[in-house]
N, C-alpha and C positions, 0 to 999 in steps of 0.2 A: 299547780299539781293536779287540782280537780279537773282543769281543762284537758291536761294531758291524758288522764285516765278516761275522760269522756270520749275523746277521739279514738282511743284504743278500743273502747267498747263498741263505738259506732263502726270502726273498721272490722272488728271481729264479727259483729252482727251482719254486716254486709257480705263478708266472706261466707258465713253460714247460710245466708239467704240465696247466694248465687250457686252454692254447691250442687243442689238438685238439677240445675240447668246446665251444668258444666262437666257432666260425666265424660263425654268424648275428649274434652281438653285435659281432664285429670288423668284419664287412661293414657292419653298420648304423652303427657309429661312423665308418668310412671314408666311407660315403655321406653321413653328416651333415656331416663336414668338407668334402666336395665341394660340398654344397648351401649351406654357410654363406655364401659370397659372394653367392649369389642372394638368400638371406633378408635379408642386410644391405642389399642393393640395394633390395629391396622396401620395407624399413622406411624407408630414407632417401628414396626417390622417392615413395612413396604415403603416407608418414607414418602407417603402421599400427603397432600395438604388436606385440611379438614373437610372441604367440600366433597372431594372425590371419595374420601373414606366414608363420609356420611351417606353419599349416594350409593356406594357399593353395599354398605350394611343395610340401607333402606330397601334396596332391590332384593337382596337375599331374604330379608325378613318378610316383606309383603309377598314375594314370590313363594316362599315356603308356606305362608299362611293360606294363600289362595290355592296352592297345589294340594294342601291337606284337605281343604273344604271340597275342592273339585273331585279328589279321589274318593272321599267319603260319599259324596252325592252320586257320583257315577257308578260306584260299586253297589250302593244300596238302592238306587233308583229302579233298576230292573226288578229286584225282588219286591219292592214296594208296589210297583205296577202289577206284577203277577199276583201278589197277595190281594190287592184291591179287586182284581178281576175274579178271584176265586172266593172272596169273602161272602157274597150272597149264597153260594152253594154250601159253604161251611156253616153259615147260620141256619140254613135249611136242614142240614144234617144234624146240627145240634138240637133243633126243634123236634125232629122226628126220633132221634136216638136218645135224647135225655129228658126233654121237657114233657113230651107226651107220655112216655112210660112212667115218669114220676107222678103225673096227674092220675094215670090209671091206678098206680099203687095207692095213691092217697084216697081215691074213691073206694078202693077195696077195704083199706084199714079204717076209714072214717066211719063205717057202719058200726064198728065195735067200740067207738070212742064216745065219751059223754058229750053232750051238746056244747057245754061251756069250753071244753078243750078244742072242739072243732071250730067254734067261733073265734077263739083266741088265735088259733093257727091261721085261719083265713084272714084275720085282721093283720097278722104279722106278714103274711104273703102280700096282701094289698099294700101295706106300708113299704115293703121291699120293692114292689113294682113302682110305686109312686117315687120312691127315692131313686130308682134306676132311671125313670123318665126324667126326673129333675136333673140328674147327673148328665144324661144325654143332651138335654136342652142347654145346660151350662157348657157342656163340651162344644156344642155347635156354636153357641154364642162366643165362646173363647176362641174357636177357630176363625170365626168371622173377624173378631177383634184383632187376632194375630195377623190375619191377612191385611187388615187395615193399617197395621203398624209397619208393614214391610217397606213402603216408600220412605217413611220416617227413619227407619233403620239404615237404609242406604244413604240417606242424607247425613245421618250421624256418623256412619262409617267413612264417608268421604271427608267430613270435617276431621275425623280422627286421623286419617291418612295424611292430610295436608298439614295438620298441626304437628303430627309426629315428625315429619321431615323438617319443619321449621324449628321445633324444639331441639331436635338433634343438632342442627346447625348452631343454634344459639345457646346450647346447654352450658358451656363454660361461663358465658355472660350472665345467664340466669343464676347460676350458682354463686357468682361473684356478687351480684346485687343482693341476693338473699343473705350472704355473709355480711355485707355492709349494714344490713338492717338489724343485726343481732350482735350481742356482746360475744367476745371470743370464747368465753367459757360456755355460754349458751349454745353457740354454734357448734362447738365440739361435742356437747352432749346430744344435740339434735342429730348431728352427723353420725354419732355412735348408734343412736336409736334407729335412724333410717337404715344404716348399714346392716345392723343385726336383724331388723324386721324384713329387709329385702332378702337377706340370706334365708330367713325363716320362711318367707313367702315362696321363694324358689324351691326350698326343700319341701314345703307343703304340697306344691304343685307336682313335684317329682313323686312324692309319696302317693298322691291321688292317682296320677297316671299309672304308676306301678300297680296299685291295688286294683284299678279298673282293668288293667291288662290281665292280671291274674284272674279276675272275675270273668272277663270275656273268654279267656282261654279255657277255664273250667266249664263255663256255660256252653261254649261251642263244642268242646269235646263231648260233654254229656249229651247234648242234643243230637250230635252226630252218631254217637253210639246207640241212642234210642231210635234213630232213623226218622227224626222229625224233619219235615220239609222247611224251606226258608231258614236254614240254620244260621246263616250269617246275619240276616235281618233280626231274627229273634234274639240272638246273642247280643246284638247291639242294643236292642230294646231293654234287655235285662240289665246291662250296665247303665243304661240311661235312667231307669227307674231306681237303680241302686244308688245313683248319685243324688237324685232328687230328695229333698227333705220329706220326712214322714214315710214316704214309700220305701221300698226295698225289694230285694229279689223275691221275697215271700209274697209280696202283693201281686206278682205275676205268676210265679210257679205254683203256689198253693191252690188258688182257684182253678188253674189249668189242670192240676192233678185231680182235684175233686170232680171236675167235669169229665175228665177222661175215665175215672172210675165209674161214674154214673152211666157213661156210655158203654160200659163193659170192657174197656181197655185197661185192665188192671196193670198190665206190664208197663204201659206208658205212665199211668198215675203213680205207681210205686217208684218208678225211675225218676220222675220229676221231684217227688218228695226226697228221695235220696240225694238228688242233685242239689236241692235247696239246702239240705242239712250239710252237705259237703262244702258248699260255697260259704255258708255261714260259719262253720267251724274253722275252716282254713283261714278265712279273713280275720276272725277273732284271734287266732293264734299269731298271725304274722303282723297284724296292725301295730301292736306296741313296738316290735322290732323295727318295722319300716319307719315309723314316726321318730323313734329314737335315733335312727341312723341319718335321717334327713333333716330333722328339726333341731338336733343338738340336745335333746332331752334324754335323760336316763330312761331305761326301760320301765323302772318303777314309776317315775313321774308321768311317762306316756300312758301307762296302764291306768293310773289313778285319774288322770285328766280325762281319758276316754270314758272310764266307768262313771265318774261323777257327772260329766257332761251328758252322757246318755240318760242317766237317772233324773237329772234336773230338767233337761230341755228336750229329751227325746233324741231322735236321729240327728237333728241339727247340732246337738251338743257334742257329737263326735268330731265336729269341726271347731266349734267354739271353745271346747274344753282345752285342747292343746294350744289354740291361739291365745287364750287368756293367760296361760302359764308362760308362754313365750313373751307376750307383751309385759307381763309383770317382771320377769327376770331381766328383760332389756331395760325397762325403766329403773329397776333397782341397780343394774350395772352402771347406768349413766348418771346415777345420783339423784334422779327425780323422786325416787322413793327411798327413804332411809328407815330401816327397821333394825333396832337394837334391843332385842327382848332377851332378858335373862331371868330365869326363875330362881 
């Protein structure tokens, strides 16, 4: 008995140790499970053997993935190059239109302020400059590190593609072997959990894509109305910072609005603030409904999970909150969690 539990612990520890080095394989296995229904549908509908059904599904999936990446890069590349060419001129304009006038105003008002207030303000400005310099240095280091990771990414992607094709071919065998390792009741519970979680994951991705599309549409329309150049590129950057943890649309639109107002472009500054408020309000209104429709949660449960996740963990809690509720409900439904509380 002790020997049996010892080998189980060793096996589990080995699996946990290998997980950080096996992400391409795990993603390939998850993608194969996701594509399995489509493969079975093709086999039954078109009466093809599994190899040709897998090959057709694999070509469609990889082709669609590469086409989406190529389209995004080809559309945005022109605007990125043009923006990079004009960036030095934009920085120069910012220096002469915003920074120098602010320095002049400060020299004018500092004559009437006490010495301790002046020294405190100067220390704050120096601290801000040092923080900006540190941020730029970290950004450059991060860019270099990211460039160094590109070859490794292509190797991981190649492993992912090869493993995906092989997993798709052997998925029925893999599922059968996994079933033989488990008791029937345990296998049914795990199958139920995996099925519900996969549905929730697909629903979560659909919700995020829909919310990002709404954000992109609002940002693009607002920037187009304001007459801002590089509308497509900037709208894409807005949804990018909106997806990233901690950041949000305000981290880009609010500083931009402040700079525009300092430069004397009040129309653009106020427009950007209105755009930020509009995006924030519309997203907060539709988020519970979108999550409830795609994740199977009630609107009340979606709203509570979003609110508590935001309060407890910040922006990342908007993702973890609903996910935690879904995992809890799935484990409860499968019988892994049993709660019988009566007051």
